[in-house]
Structure formats: C-alpha cells, structure tokens
Gaussian input, Z-matrix of N, CA and C with variables (Angstrom, degrees):
# hf/3-21g

backbone

0 1
 N
 C     1     B1
 C     2     B2     1     A1
 N     3     B3     2     A2     1     D1
 C     4     B4     3     A3     2     D2
 C     5     B5     4     A4     3     D3
 N     6     B6     5     A5     4     D4
 C     7     B7     6     A6     5     D5
 C     8     B8     7     A7     6     D6
 N     9     B9     8     A8     7     D7
 C    10    B10     9     A9     8     D8
 C    11    B11    10    A10     9     D9
 N    12    B12    11    A11    10    D10
 C    13    B13    12    A12    11    D11
 C    14    B14    13    A13    12    D12
 N    15    B15    14    A14    13    D13
 C    16    B16    15    A15    14    D14
 C    17    B17    16    A16    15    D15
 N    18    B18    17    A17    16    D16
 C    19    B19    18    A18    17    D17
 C    20    B20    19    A19    18    D18
 N    21    B21    20    A20    19    D19
 C    22    B22    21    A21    20    D20
 C    23    B23    22    A22    21    D21
 N    24    B24    23    A23    22    D22
 C    25    B25    24    A24    23    D23
 C    26    B26    25    A25    24    D24
 N    27    B27    26    A26    25    D25
 C    28    B28    27    A27    26    D26
 C    29    B29    28    A28    27    D27
 N    30    B30    29    A29    28    D28
 C    31    B31    30    A30    29    D29
 C    32    B32    31    A31    30    D30
 N    33    B33    32    A32    31    D31
 C    34    B34    33    A33    32    D32
 C    35    B35    34    A34    33    D33
 N    36    B36    35    A35    34    D34
 C    37    B37    36    A36    35    D35
 C    38    B38    37    A37    36    D36
 N    39    B39    38    A38    37    D37
 C    40    B40    39    A39    38    D38
 C    41    B41    40    A40    39    D39
 N    42    B42    41    A41    40    D40
 C    43    B43    42    A42    41    D41
 C    44    B44    43    A43    42    D42
 N    45    B45    44    A44    43    D43
 C    46    B46    45    A45    44    D44
 C    47    B47    46    A46    45    D45
 N    48    B48    47    A47    46    D46
 C    49    B49    48    A48    47    D47
 C    50    B50    49    A49    48    D48
 N    51    B51    50    A50    49    D49
 C    52    B52    51    A51    50    D50
 C    53    B53    52    A52    51    D51
 N    54    B54    53    A53    52    D52
 C    55    B55    54    A54    53    D53
 C    56    B56    55    A55    54    D54
 N    57    B57    56    A56    55    D55
 C    58    B58    57    A57    56    D56
 C    59    B59    58    A58    57    D57
 N    60    B60    59    A59    58    D58
 C    61    B61    60    A60    59    D59
 C    62    B62    61    A61    60    D60
 N    63    B63    62    A62    61    D61
 C    64    B64    63    A63    62    D62
 C    65    B65    64    A64    63    D63
 N    66    B66    65    A65    64    D64
 C    67    B67    66    A66    65    D65
 C    68    B68    67    A67    66    D66
 N    69    B69    68    A68    67    D67
 C    70    B70    69    A69    68    D68
 C    71    B71    70    A70    69    D69
 N    72    B72    71    A71    70    D70
 C    73    B73    72    A72    71    D71
 C    74    B74    73    A73    72    D72
 N    75    B75    74    A74    73    D73
 C    76    B76    75    A75    74    D74
 C    77    B77    76    A76    75    D75
 N    78    B78    77    A77    76    D76
 C    79    B79    78    A78    77    D77
 C    80    B80    79    A79    78    D78
 N    81    B81    80    A80    79    D79
 C    82    B82    81    A81    80    D80
 C    83    B83    82    A82    81    D81
 N    84    B84    83    A83    82    D82
 C    85    B85    84    A84    83    D83
 C    86    B86    85    A85    84    D84
 N    87    B87    86    A86    85    D85
 C    88    B88    87    A87    86    D86
 C    89    B89    88    A88    87    D87
 N    90    B90    89    A89    88    D88
 C    91    B91    90    A90    89    D89
 C    92    B92    91    A91    90    D90
 N    93    B93    92    A92    91    D91
 C    94    B94    93    A93    92    D92
 C    95    B95    94    A94    93    D93
 N    96    B96    95    A95    94    D94
 C    97    B97    96    A96    95    D95
 C    98    B98    97    A97    96    D96
 N    99    B99    98    A98    97    D97
 C   100   B100    99    A99    98    D98
 C   101   B101   100   A100    99    D99
 N   102   B102   101   A101   100   D100
 C   103   B103   102   A102   101   D101
 C   104   B104   103   A103   102   D102
 N   105   B105   104   A104   103   D103
 C   106   B106   105   A105   104   D104
 C   107   B107   106   A106   105   D105
 N   108   B108   107   A107   106   D106
 C   109   B109   108   A108   107   D107
 C   110   B110   109   A109   108   D108
 N   111   B111   110   A110   109   D109
 C   112   B112   111   A111   110   D110
 C   113   B113   112   A112   111   D111
 N   114   B114   113   A113   112   D112
 C   115   B115   114   A114   113   D113
 C   116   B116   115   A115   114   D114
 N   117   B117   116   A116   115   D115
 C   118   B118   117   A117   116   D116
 C   119   B119   118   A118   117   D117
 N   120   B120   119   A119   118   D118
 C   121   B121   120   A120   119   D119
 C   122   B122   121   A121   120   D120
 N   123   B123   122   A122   121   D121
 C   124   B124   123   A123   122   D122
 C   125   B125   124   A124   123   D123
 N   126   B126   125   A125   124   D124
 C   127   B127   126   A126   125   D125
 C   128   B128   127   A127   126   D126
 N   129   B129   128   A128   127   D127
 C   130   B130   129   A129   128   D128
 C   131   B131   130   A130   129   D129
 N   132   B132   131   A131   130   D130
 C   133   B133   132   A132   131   D131
 C   134   B134   133   A133   132   D132
 N   135   B135   134   A134   133   D133
 C   136   B136   135   A135   134   D134
 C   137   B137   136   A136   135   D135
 N   138   B138   137   A137   136   D136
 C   139   B139   138   A138   137   D137
 C   140   B140   139   A139   138   D138
 N   141   B141   140   A140   139   D139
 C   142   B142   141   A141   140   D140
 C   143   B143   142   A142   141   D141
 N   144   B144   143   A143   142   D142
 C   145   B145   144   A144   143   D143
 C   146   B146   145   A145   144   D144
 N   147   B147   146   A146   145   D145
 C   148   B148   147   A147   146   D146
 C   149   B149   148   A148   147   D147
 N   150   B150   149   A149   148   D148
 C   151   B151   150   A150   149   D149
 C   152   B152   151   A151   150   D150
 N   153   B153   152   A152   151   D151
 C   154   B154   153   A153   152   D152
 C   155   B155   154   A154   153   D153
 N   156   B156   155   A155   154   D154
 C   157   B157   156   A156   155   D155
 C   158   B158   157   A157   156   D156
 N   159   B159   158   A158   157   D157
 C   160   B160   159   A159   158   D158
 C   161   B161   160   A160   159   D159
 N   162   B162   161   A161   160   D160
 C   163   B163   162   A162   161   D161
 C   164   B164   163   A163   162   D162
 N   165   B165   164   A164   163   D163
 C   166   B166   165   A165   164   D164
 C   167   B167   166   A166   165   D165
 N   168   B168   167   A167   166   D166
 C   169   B169   168   A168   167   D167
 C   170   B170   169   A169   168   D168
 N   171   B171   170   A170   169   D169
 C   172   B172   171   A171   170   D170
 C   173   B173   172   A172   171   D171
 N   174   B174   173   A173   172   D172
 C   175   B175   174   A174   173   D173
 C   176   B176   175   A175   174   D174
 N   177   B177   176   A176   175   D175
 C   178   B178   177   A177   176   D176
 C   179   B179   178   A178   177   D177
 N   180   B180   179   A179   178   D178
 C   181   B181   180   A180   179   D179
 C   182   B182   181   A181   180   D180
 N   183   B183   182   A182   181   D181
 C   184   B184   183   A183   182   D182
 C   185   B185   184   A184   183   D183
 N   186   B186   185   A185   184   D184
 C   187   B187   186   A186   185   D185
 C   188   B188   187   A187   186   D186
 N   189   B189   188   A188   187   D187
 C   190   B190   189   A189   188   D188
 C   191   B191   190   A190   189   D189
 N   192   B192   191   A191   190   D190
 C   193   B193   192   A192   191   D191
 C   194   B194   193   A193   192   D192
 N   195   B195   194   A194   193   D193
 C   196   B196   195   A195   194   D194
 C   197   B197   196   A196   195   D195
 N   198   B198   197   A197   196   D196
 C   199   B199   198   A198   197   D197
 C   200   B200   199   A199   198   D198
 N   201   B201   200   A200   199   D199
 C   202   B202   201   A201   200   D200
 C   203   B203   202   A202   201   D201
 N   204   B204   203   A203   202   D202
 C   205   B205   204   A204   203   D203
 C   206   B206   205   A205   204   D204
 N   207   B207   206   A206   205   D205
 C   208   B208   207   A207   206   D206
 C   209   B209   208   A208   207   D207
 N   210   B210   209   A209   208   D208
 C   211   B211   210   A210   209   D209
 C   212   B212   211   A211   210   D210
 N   213   B213   212   A212   211   D211
 C   214   B214   213   A213   212   D212
 C   215   B215   214   A214   213   D213
 N   216   B216   215   A215   214   D214
 C   217   B217   216   A216   215   D215
 C   218   B218   217   A217   216   D216
 N   219   B219   218   A218   217   D217
 C   220   B220   219   A219   218   D218
 C   221   B221   220   A220   219   D219
 N   222   B222   221   A221   220   D220
 C   223   B223   222   A222   221   D221
 C   224   B224   223   A223   222   D222
 N   225   B225   224   A224   223   D223
 C   226   B226   225   A225   224   D224
 C   227   B227   226   A226   225   D225
 N   228   B228   227   A227   226   D226
 C   229   B229   228   A228   227   D227
 C   230   B230   229   A229   228   D228
 N   231   B231   230   A230   229   D229
 C   232   B232   231   A231   230   D230
 C   233   B233   232   A232   231   D231
 N   234   B234   233   A233   232   D232
 C   235   B235   234   A234   233   D233
 C   236   B236   235   A235   234   D234
 N   237   B237   236   A236   235   D235
 C   238   B238   237   A237   236   D236
 C   239   B239   238   A238   237   D237
 N   240   B240   239   A239   238   D238
 C   241   B241   240   A240   239   D239
 C   242   B242   241   A241   240   D240
 N   243   B243   242   A242   241   D241
 C   244   B244   243   A243   242   D242
 C   245   B245   244   A244   243   D243
 N   246   B246   245   A245   244   D244
 C   247   B247   246   A246   245   D245
 C   248   B248   247   A247   246   D246
 N   249   B249   248   A248   247   D247
 C   250   B250   249   A249   248   D248
 C   251   B251   250   A250   249   D249
 N   252   B252   251   A251   250   D250
 C   253   B253   252   A252   251   D251
 C   254   B254   253   A253   252   D252
 N   255   B255   254   A254   253   D253
 C   256   B256   255   A255   254   D254
 C   257   B257   256   A256   255   D255
 N   258   B258   257   A257   256   D256
 C   259   B259   258   A258   257   D257
 C   260   B260   259   A259   258   D258
 N   261   B261   260   A260   259   D259
 C   262   B262   261   A261   260   D260
 C   263   B263   262   A262   261   D261
 N   264   B264   263   A263   262   D262
 C   265   B265   264   A264   263   D263
 C   266   B266   265   A265   264   D264
 N   267   B267   266   A266   265   D265
 C   268   B268   267   A267   266   D266
 C   269   B269   268   A268   267   D267
 N   270   B270   269   A269   268   D268
 C   271   B271   270   A270   269   D269
 C   272   B272   271   A271   270   D270
 N   273   B273   272   A272   271   D271
 C   274   B274   273   A273   272   D272
 C   275   B275   274   A274   273   D273
 N   276   B276   275   A275   274   D274
 C   277   B277   276   A276   275   D275
 C   278   B278   277   A277   276   D276
 N   279   B279   278   A278   277   D277
 C   280   B280   279   A279   278   D278
 C   281   B281   280   A280   279   D279
 N   282   B282   281   A281   280   D280
 C   283   B283   282   A282   281   D281
 C   284   B284   283   A283   282   D282
 N   285   B285   284   A284   283   D283
 C   286   B286   285   A285   284   D284
 C   287   B287   286   A286   285   D285
 N   288   B288   287   A287   286   D286
 C   289   B289   288   A288   287   D287
 C   290   B290   289   A289   288   D288
 N   291   B291   290   A290   289   D289
 C   292   B292   291   A291   290   D290
 C   293   B293   292   A292   291   D291
 N   294   B294   293   A293   292   D292
 C   295   B295   294   A294   293   D293
 C   296   B296   295   A295   294   D294
 N   297   B297   296   A296   295   D295
 C   298   B298   297   A297   296   D296
 C   299   B299   298   A298   297   D297
 N   300   B300   299   A299   298   D298
 C   301   B301   300   A300   299   D299
 C   302   B302   301   A301   300   D300
 N   303   B303   302   A302   301   D301
 C   304   B304   303   A303   302   D302
 C   305   B305   304   A304   303   D303
 N   306   B306   305   A305   304   D304
 C   307   B307   306   A306   305   D305
 C   308   B308   307   A307   306   D306
 N   309   B309   308   A308   307   D307
 C   310   B310   309   A309   308   D308
 C   311   B311   310   A310   309   D309
 N   312   B312   311   A311   310   D310
 C   313   B313   312   A312   311   D311
 C   314   B314   313   A313   312   D312
 N   315   B315   314   A314   313   D313
 C   316   B316   315   A315   314   D314
 C   317   B317   316   A316   315   D315
 N   318   B318   317   A317   316   D316
 C   319   B319   318   A318   317   D317
 C   320   B320   319   A319   318   D318
 N   321   B321   320   A320   319   D319
 C   322   B322   321   A321   320   D320
 C   323   B323   322   A322   321   D321
 N   324   B324   323   A323   322   D322
 C   325   B325   324   A324   323   D323
 C   326   B326   325   A325   324   D324
 N   327   B327   326   A326   325   D325
 C   328   B328   327   A327   326   D326
 C   329   B329   328   A328   327   D327
 N   330   B330   329   A329   328   D328
 C   331   B331   330   A330   329   D329
 C   332   B332   331   A331   330   D330
 N   333   B333   332   A332   331   D331
 C   334   B334   333   A333   332   D332
 C   335   B335   334   A334   333   D333

   B1=1.4484
   B2=1.5278
   B3=1.2977
   B4=1.4559
   B5=1.5198
   B6=1.3285
   B7=1.4660
   B8=1.5202
   B9=1.3366
   B10=1.4617
   B11=1.5227
   B12=1.3166
   B13=1.4600
   B14=1.5187
   B15=1.3463
   B16=1.4644
   B17=1.5226
   B18=1.3061
   B19=1.4601
   B20=1.5232
   B21=1.3283
   B22=1.4538
   B23=1.5102
   B24=1.3275
   B25=1.4476
   B26=1.5180
   B27=1.3269
   B28=1.4550
   B29=1.5093
   B30=1.3260
   B31=1.4577
   B32=1.5238
   B33=1.3370
   B34=1.4661
   B35=1.5227
   B36=1.3201
   B37=1.4553
   B38=1.5243
   B39=1.3111
   B40=1.4751
   B41=1.5220
   B42=1.3239
   B43=1.4539
   B44=1.5115
   B45=1.3206
   B46=1.4569
   B47=1.5072
   B48=1.3321
   B49=1.4583
   B50=1.5261
   B51=1.3076
   B52=1.4609
   B53=1.5189
   B54=1.3278
   B55=1.4649
   B56=1.5171
   B57=1.3178
   B58=1.4604
   B59=1.5247
   B60=1.3257
   B61=1.4579
   B62=1.5189
   B63=1.3107
   B64=1.4622
   B65=1.5206
   B66=1.3264
   B67=1.4560
   B68=1.5218
   B69=1.3197
   B70=1.4666
   B71=1.5170
   B72=1.3319
   B73=1.4712
   B74=1.5232
   B75=1.3261
   B76=1.4618
   B77=1.5157
   B78=1.3069
   B79=1.4511
   B80=1.5279
   B81=1.3348
   B82=1.4555
   B83=1.5266
   B84=1.3098
   B85=1.4617
   B86=1.5202
   B87=1.3236
   B88=1.4644
   B89=1.5259
   B90=1.3171
   B91=1.4721
   B92=1.5292
   B93=1.3262
   B94=1.4620
   B95=1.5143
   B96=1.3215
   B97=1.4555
   B98=1.5253
   B99=1.3103
   B100=1.4616
   B101=1.5129
   B102=1.3314
   B103=1.4479
   B104=1.5142
   B105=1.3026
   B106=1.4632
   B107=1.5196
   B108=1.3181
   B109=1.4562
   B110=1.5265
   B111=1.3164
   B112=1.4627
   B113=1.5211
   B114=1.3255
   B115=1.4574
   B116=1.5134
   B117=1.3364
   B118=1.4549
   B119=1.5150
   B120=1.3351
   B121=1.4740
   B122=1.5212
   B123=1.3033
   B124=1.4495
   B125=1.5126
   B126=1.3282
   B127=1.4589
   B128=1.5202
   B129=1.3325
   B130=1.4559
   B131=1.5290
   B132=1.3136
   B133=1.4536
   B134=1.5265
   B135=1.3367
   B136=1.4552
   B137=1.5230
   B138=1.3228
   B139=1.4616
   B140=1.5235
   B141=1.3184
   B142=1.4598
   B143=1.5205
   B144=1.3302
   B145=1.4635
   B146=1.5206
   B147=1.3347
   B148=1.4566
   B149=1.5147
   B150=1.3256
   B151=1.4593
   B152=1.5242
   B153=1.3278
   B154=1.4595
   B155=1.5244
   B156=1.3256
   B157=1.4603
   B158=1.5244
   B159=1.3284
   B160=1.4680
   B161=1.5187
   B162=1.3375
   B163=1.4699
   B164=1.5258
   B165=1.3180
   B166=1.4574
   B167=1.5204
   B168=1.3213
   B169=1.4600
   B170=1.5186
   B171=1.3181
   B172=1.4675
   B173=1.5194
   B174=1.3434
   B175=1.4616
   B176=1.5269
   B177=1.3094
   B178=1.4556
   B179=1.5261
   B180=1.3183
   B181=1.4668
   B182=1.5274
   B183=1.3228
   B184=1.4628
   B185=1.5272
   B186=1.3386
   B187=1.4677
   B188=1.5212
   B189=1.3305
   B190=1.4637
   B191=1.5177
   B192=1.3047
   B193=1.4714
   B194=1.5219
   B195=1.3455
   B196=1.4789
   B197=1.5229
   B198=1.3220
   B199=1.4646
   B200=1.5251
   B201=1.3338
   B202=1.4607
   B203=1.5232
   B204=1.3234
   B205=1.4585
   B206=1.5174
   B207=1.3212
   B208=1.4663
   B209=1.5239
   B210=1.3063
   B211=1.4611
   B212=1.5153
   B213=1.3272
   B214=1.4586
   B215=1.5211
   B216=1.3246
   B217=1.4595
   B218=1.5264
   B219=1.3223
   B220=1.4720
   B221=1.5278
   B222=1.3295
   B223=1.4692
   B224=1.5284
   B225=1.3417
   B226=1.4787
   B227=1.5208
   B228=1.3131
   B229=1.4586
   B230=1.5236
   B231=1.3204
   B232=1.4647
   B233=1.5211
   B234=1.3044
   B235=1.4631
   B236=1.5310
   B237=1.3200
   B238=1.4504
   B239=1.5226
   B240=1.3160
   B241=1.4611
   B242=1.5187
   B243=1.3122
   B244=1.4593
   B245=1.5243
   B246=1.3164
   B247=1.4646
   B248=1.5204
   B249=1.3163
   B250=1.4691
   B251=1.5219
   B252=1.3039
   B253=1.4608
   B254=1.5154
   B255=1.3334
   B256=1.4602
   B257=1.5256
   B258=1.3303
   B259=1.4731
   B260=1.5266
   B261=1.3193
   B262=1.4684
   B263=1.5255
   B264=1.3322
   B265=1.4559
   B266=1.5311
   B267=1.3240
   B268=1.4579
   B269=1.5181
   B270=1.3256
   B271=1.4664
   B272=1.5222
   B273=1.3171
   B274=1.4633
   B275=1.5222
   B276=1.3028
   B277=1.4630
   B278=1.5262
   B279=1.3339
   B280=1.4645
   B281=1.5259
   B282=1.3089
   B283=1.4527
   B284=1.5264
   B285=1.3365
   B286=1.4641
   B287=1.5178
   B288=1.3316
   B289=1.4584
   B290=1.5151
   B291=1.3101
   B292=1.4618
   B293=1.5243
   B294=1.3239
   B295=1.4527
   B296=1.5087
   B297=1.3504
   B298=1.4513
   B299=1.5089
   B300=1.3134
   B301=1.4614
   B302=1.5246
   B303=1.3277
   B304=1.4649
   B305=1.5182
   B306=1.3285
   B307=1.4447
   B308=1.5108
   B309=1.3390
   B310=1.4646
   B311=1.5238
   B312=1.3146
   B313=1.4607
   B314=1.5179
   B315=1.3169
   B316=1.4564
   B317=1.5210
   B318=1.3131
   B319=1.4722
   B320=1.5234
   B321=1.3131
   B322=1.4669
   B323=1.5172
   B324=1.3182
   B325=1.4560
   B326=1.5219
   B327=1.3376
   B328=1.4578
   B329=1.5173
   B330=1.3203
   B331=1.4520
   B332=1.5179
   B333=1.3172
   B334=1.4679
   B335=1.5178
   A1=110.69
   A2=115.01
   A3=121.63
   A4=108.98
   A5=116.83
   A6=120.26
   A7=108.76
   A8=114.95
   A9=121.38
   A10=109.55
   A11=116.76
   A12=121.69
   A13=109.13
   A14=115.14
   A15=120.54
   A16=110.62
   A17=115.68
   A18=123.15
   A19=108.46
   A20=115.38
   A21=120.06
   A22=115.74
   A23=117.60
   A24=119.31
   A25=111.04
   A26=115.07
   A27=118.87
   A28=112.19
   A29=114.55
   A30=123.18
   A31=107.90
   A32=115.74
   A33=120.10
   A34=110.04
   A35=114.81
   A36=120.95
   A37=109.53
   A38=118.07
   A39=119.87
   A40=111.50
   A41=115.19
   A42=120.80
   A43=114.07
   A44=116.47
   A45=121.00
   A46=112.83
   A47=114.99
   A48=122.03
   A49=110.65
   A50=114.36
   A51=122.59
   A52=107.84
   A53=115.92
   A54=120.49
   A55=108.32
   A56=114.76
   A57=120.91
   A58=109.12
   A59=115.01
   A60=121.48
   A61=109.41
   A62=115.70
   A63=122.32
   A64=107.04
   A65=116.02
   A66=121.35
   A67=109.92
   A68=115.43
   A69=121.07
   A70=110.97
   A71=115.15
   A72=121.14
   A73=113.06
   A74=115.67
   A75=119.55
   A76=109.01
   A77=116.16
   A78=120.92
   A79=111.30
   A80=114.91
   A81=119.91
   A82=111.22
   A83=116.74
   A84=121.11
   A85=111.48
   A86=116.42
   A87=120.38
   A88=113.30
   A89=117.28
   A90=119.97
   A91=108.12
   A92=115.95
   A93=120.20
   A94=113.35
   A95=116.33
   A96=120.74
   A97=110.13
   A98=114.48
   A99=121.23
   A100=107.41
   A101=114.74
   A102=115.99
   A103=113.31
   A104=113.32
   A105=123.06
   A106=109.01
   A107=114.73
   A108=122.60
   A109=107.43
   A110=115.09
   A111=118.94
   A112=109.97
   A113=114.73
   A114=120.38
   A115=110.20
   A116=114.53
   A117=120.89
   A118=107.83
   A119=118.15
   A120=120.46
   A121=111.83
   A122=115.81
   A123=120.81
   A124=115.16
   A125=117.10
   A126=120.63
   A127=110.33
   A128=115.20
   A129=119.55
   A130=110.60
   A131=114.69
   A132=120.03
   A133=108.55
   A134=116.45
   A135=119.86
   A136=111.03
   A137=113.77
   A138=120.01
   A139=110.04
   A140=116.00
   A141=121.73
   A142=110.50
   A143=116.62
   A144=120.38
   A145=109.71
   A146=115.18
   A147=122.82
   A148=109.58
   A149=115.87
   A150=120.58
   A151=108.10
   A152=114.92
   A153=119.69
   A154=110.22
   A155=114.76
   A156=120.10
   A157=111.33
   A158=116.11
   A159=121.00
   A160=111.69
   A161=115.63
   A162=121.94
   A163=113.52
   A164=117.33
   A165=120.43
   A166=107.25
   A167=116.16
   A168=120.36
   A169=111.81
   A170=114.45
   A171=121.95
   A172=107.45
   A173=115.54
   A174=120.66
   A175=110.34
   A176=115.47
   A177=119.45
   A178=107.35
   A179=116.74
   A180=120.40
   A181=113.18
   A182=116.42
   A183=119.83
   A184=113.81
   A185=118.02
   A186=120.17
   A187=112.44
   A188=116.76
   A189=120.74
   A190=109.71
   A191=117.91
   A192=125.44
   A193=113.67
   A194=117.09
   A195=119.25
   A196=111.49
   A197=116.68
   A198=121.78
   A199=109.51
   A200=115.03
   A201=120.97
   A202=109.36
   A203=115.44
   A204=121.06
   A205=108.79
   A206=115.92
   A207=120.41
   A208=108.88
   A209=116.01
   A210=120.58
   A211=109.61
   A212=115.76
   A213=123.02
   A214=106.79
   A215=116.31
   A216=120.98
   A217=112.87
   A218=117.34
   A219=120.35
   A220=109.83
   A221=115.40
   A222=120.57
   A223=112.24
   A224=116.69
   A225=121.00
   A226=111.12
   A227=115.32
   A228=121.76
   A229=110.16
   A230=114.49
   A231=122.21
   A232=107.45
   A233=115.72
   A234=121.26
   A235=110.46
   A236=115.12
   A237=121.27
   A238=107.08
   A239=116.14
   A240=121.45
   A241=108.07
   A242=116.23
   A243=121.79
   A244=108.75
   A245=116.03
   A246=122.44
   A247=109.98
   A248=115.63
   A249=121.84
   A250=110.81
   A251=115.93
   A252=120.35
   A253=111.57
   A254=114.54
   A255=122.89
   A256=109.32
   A257=117.70
   A258=119.25
   A259=112.86
   A260=117.56
   A261=120.17
   A262=113.05
   A263=118.05
   A264=120.83
   A265=112.11
   A266=116.37
   A267=120.73
   A268=110.50
   A269=116.63
   A270=122.15
   A271=109.12
   A272=114.93
   A273=120.75
   A274=106.78
   A275=116.22
   A276=121.88
   A277=109.63
   A278=114.35
   A279=121.37
   A280=109.92
   A281=115.28
   A282=121.80
   A283=108.84
   A284=115.82
   A285=121.54
   A286=108.96
   A287=114.22
   A288=120.32
   A289=109.27
   A290=117.07
   A291=120.09
   A292=108.60
   A293=114.25
   A294=121.65
   A295=110.24
   A296=115.62
   A297=119.77
   A298=117.25
   A299=118.84
   A300=120.58
   A301=111.17
   A302=115.11
   A303=122.10
   A304=109.34
   A305=115.77
   A306=120.72
   A307=110.51
   A308=115.76
   A309=120.02
   A310=112.03
   A311=117.27
   A312=121.33
   A313=113.21
   A314=115.26
   A315=122.21
   A316=109.01
   A317=116.32
   A318=121.40
   A319=110.43
   A320=115.28
   A321=122.58
   A322=107.18
   A323=116.08
   A324=121.19
   A325=108.92
   A326=114.90
   A327=121.34
   A328=106.59
   A329=116.05
   A330=121.39
   A331=111.09
   A332=116.27
   A333=120.84
   A334=109.98
   D1=161.44
   D2=179.36
   D3=-106.63
   D4=141.79
   D5=174.55
   D6=-87.41
   D7=138.43
   D8=-176.93
   D9=-124.63
   D10=135.34
   D11=179.40
   D12=-129.27
   D13=117.43
   D14=179.80
   D15=-89.42
   D16=154.70
   D17=172.72
   D18=-154.88
   D19=166.73
   D20=174.16
   D21=105.10
   D22=-4.46
   D23=177.73
   D24=-69.31
   D25=170.93
   D26=179.23
   D27=168.49
   D28=-164.42
   D29=-176.79
   D30=-112.50
   D31=127.15
   D32=179.93
   D33=-138.03
   D34=163.36
   D35=174.10
   D36=-88.33
   D37=157.63
   D38=175.32
   D39=-53.81
   D40=138.46
   D41=-176.49
   D42=90.28
   D43=-10.01
   D44=-179.01
   D45=-78.46
   D46=-179.26
   D47=-177.44
   D48=-132.32
   D49=151.24
   D50=171.70
   D51=-143.52
   D52=152.52
   D53=172.09
   D54=-122.87
   D55=118.45
   D56=176.28
   D57=-90.60
   D58=144.86
   D59=176.26
   D60=-123.31
   D61=146.55
   D62=177.26
   D63=-130.93
   D64=106.33
   D65=-178.90
   D66=-93.63
   D67=128.33
   D68=-179.51
   D69=-97.76
   D70=152.76
   D71=-176.45
   D72=-79.87
   D73=-10.30
   D74=178.62
   D75=-149.63
   D76=-178.26
   D77=-178.78
   D78=-59.21
   D79=135.74
   D80=177.01
   D81=-101.46
   D82=3.87
   D83=-175.04
   D84=-54.72
   D85=-40.50
   D86=-174.51
   D87=-94.43
   D88=1.84
   D89=179.44
   D90=-80.26
   D91=119.75
   D92=-172.77
   D93=-62.48
   D94=-45.67
   D95=-177.31
   D96=-135.64
   D97=140.01
   D98=169.05
   D99=-133.17
   D100=154.67
   D101=-175.51
   D102=-162.09
   D103=178.05
   D104=176.89
   D105=-123.70
   D106=133.93
   D107=173.30
   D108=-120.66
   D109=165.55
   D110=174.35
   D111=-142.49
   D112=155.84
   D113=-177.87
   D114=-146.62
   D115=135.58
   D116=171.82
   D117=-111.70
   D118=154.79
   D119=-178.13
   D120=-55.39
   D121=133.86
   D122=177.07
   D123=84.24
   D124=-1.32
   D125=179.97
   D126=-123.49
   D127=160.07
   D128=178.04
   D129=-73.45
   D130=154.05
   D131=175.04
   D132=-67.57
   D133=133.50
   D134=-177.61
   D135=-120.73
   D136=147.11
   D137=176.94
   D138=-70.70
   D139=135.36
   D140=175.97
   D141=-105.73
   D142=-51.06
   D143=-176.64
   D144=-156.63
   D145=147.59
   D146=176.89
   D147=-128.28
   D148=151.74
   D149=172.17
   D150=-139.93
   D151=135.02
   D152=-179.68
   D153=-90.53
   D154=173.69
   D155=178.21
   D156=-66.30
   D157=-17.11
   D158=176.96
   D159=-100.87
   D160=15.35
   D161=176.99
   D162=67.13
   D163=24.13
   D164=171.01
   D165=-81.97
   D166=131.13
   D167=-174.02
   D168=-115.83
   D169=156.07
   D170=176.79
   D171=-143.54
   D172=139.21
   D173=-179.51
   D174=-129.87
   D175=148.63
   D176=169.11
   D177=-69.22
   D178=147.60
   D179=-173.14
   D180=-55.12
   D181=-36.06
   D182=-173.24
   D183=-68.69
   D184=-15.53
   D185=-179.95
   D186=-115.38
   D187=-3.66
   D188=179.60
   D189=-53.99
   D190=135.59
   D191=179.02
   D192=75.41
   D193=-1.24
   D194=176.67
   D195=-116.87
   D196=-34.50
   D197=-178.03
   D198=-108.80
   D199=149.26
   D200=176.29
   D201=-135.67
   D202=124.86
   D203=176.46
   D204=-99.33
   D205=142.22
   D206=177.68
   D207=-149.33
   D208=162.25
   D209=178.83
   D210=-134.78
   D211=142.91
   D212=177.22
   D213=-118.82
   D214=102.67
   D215=-175.87
   D216=-72.77
   D217=-12.89
   D218=175.92
   D219=-82.22
   D220=-43.01
   D221=179.78
   D222=-87.89
   D223=-3.64
   D224=-178.71
   D225=54.54
   D226=45.84
   D227=-175.15
   D228=-135.44
   D229=141.66
   D230=173.61
   D231=-113.97
   D232=140.52
   D233=-176.90
   D234=-119.30
   D235=154.75
   D236=169.36
   D237=-133.03
   D238=105.44
   D239=175.49
   D240=-85.35
   D241=121.36
   D242=-176.28
   D243=-117.10
   D244=115.57
   D245=179.00
   D246=-115.34
   D247=163.71
   D248=177.84
   D249=50.05
   D250=48.58
   D251=-175.59
   D252=-65.39
   D253=145.66
   D254=-179.39
   D255=-121.58
   D256=157.25
   D257=177.69
   D258=-54.45
   D259=-33.38
   D260=-179.16
   D261=-72.61
   D262=-4.73
   D263=173.10
   D264=-84.45
   D265=-5.78
   D266=179.15
   D267=-61.10
   D268=125.69
   D269=-176.94
   D270=-178.50
   D271=171.30
   D272=165.45
   D273=-89.66
   D274=126.53
   D275=-178.20
   D276=-102.19
   D277=130.36
   D278=-176.98
   D279=-117.58
   D280=139.03
   D281=172.00
   D282=-89.35
   D283=145.13
   D284=-177.52
   D285=-138.86
   D286=145.45
   D287=173.41
   D288=-127.84
   D289=140.38
   D290=178.77
   D291=-60.21
   D292=137.88
   D293=-168.24
   D294=111.14
   D295=-11.23
   D296=171.35
   D297=99.51
   D298=15.59
   D299=179.22
   D300=-86.84
   D301=139.50
   D302=178.67
   D303=-128.69
   D304=148.11
   D305=169.61
   D306=-85.12
   D307=-178.30
   D308=-176.29
   D309=-86.80
   D310=-12.60
   D311=178.23
   D312=97.40
   D313=151.05
   D314=175.05
   D315=-137.40
   D316=134.55
   D317=-174.24
   D318=-81.24
   D319=131.55
   D320=171.40
   D321=-118.94
   D322=124.08
   D323=179.37
   D324=-125.58
   D325=122.85
   D326=176.56
   D327=-110.36
   D328=117.70
   D329=-174.07
   D330=-64.00
   D331=148.56
   D332=175.97
   D333=-70.77

C-alpha cells in the first residue's frame, strides 16, 4: 500500500477557494485510480472526485463545475482545486488510492 498525506484544508468564507494536496509515499504512476472523499459527522463517507491513470475524471454532481481533480505523476501528488465553496462543502476530506490506501484527512470549513 501507499501512504497518503493530505494538506491544504482550512477555514474560508462562501465563494472562496482552497486547494487540497495529497502527497504519496511512492510513485503514483501505476496507481489506476486516485480520489477524494469527504465525511461529515453522522454521515457516510462520500466520493467527491476520481481521476484515473489516464487522467479521466469523475465528479459527484454537487461539485461538478466547481472542483477540479488533477494528478502530478512527477511529484507523486494529487490535487483537488475547490472553487465557489459553499457551507455544505464543510467536511473532512480524505485522499484515497485504489488498493485501499487512505490519508488521515484534512478539515475544510466553509463559514455560514
């Protein structure tokens, strides 16, 4: 498995932007899928965005046109650019890699 470390979370006002980063402990070139999930207390973890090794992306409807996932196979890092943030985007965001690896999570809070 690969170790994943997220960063970039924080506190923003509605309409603001954040960029999350997920640094992997080894090359991600051969990892078929990487993605971002999020979870709020009392709810199940939900998929936010996925990216394949061929840069094919998928987004949950609620973030389509606002969030962008990308991967840098040289830096072994996956990013989630989040624009036009809304209070309902508040959650702990987790990085995931196919094979079952998870990061520790980073808190994103969008003020009401």
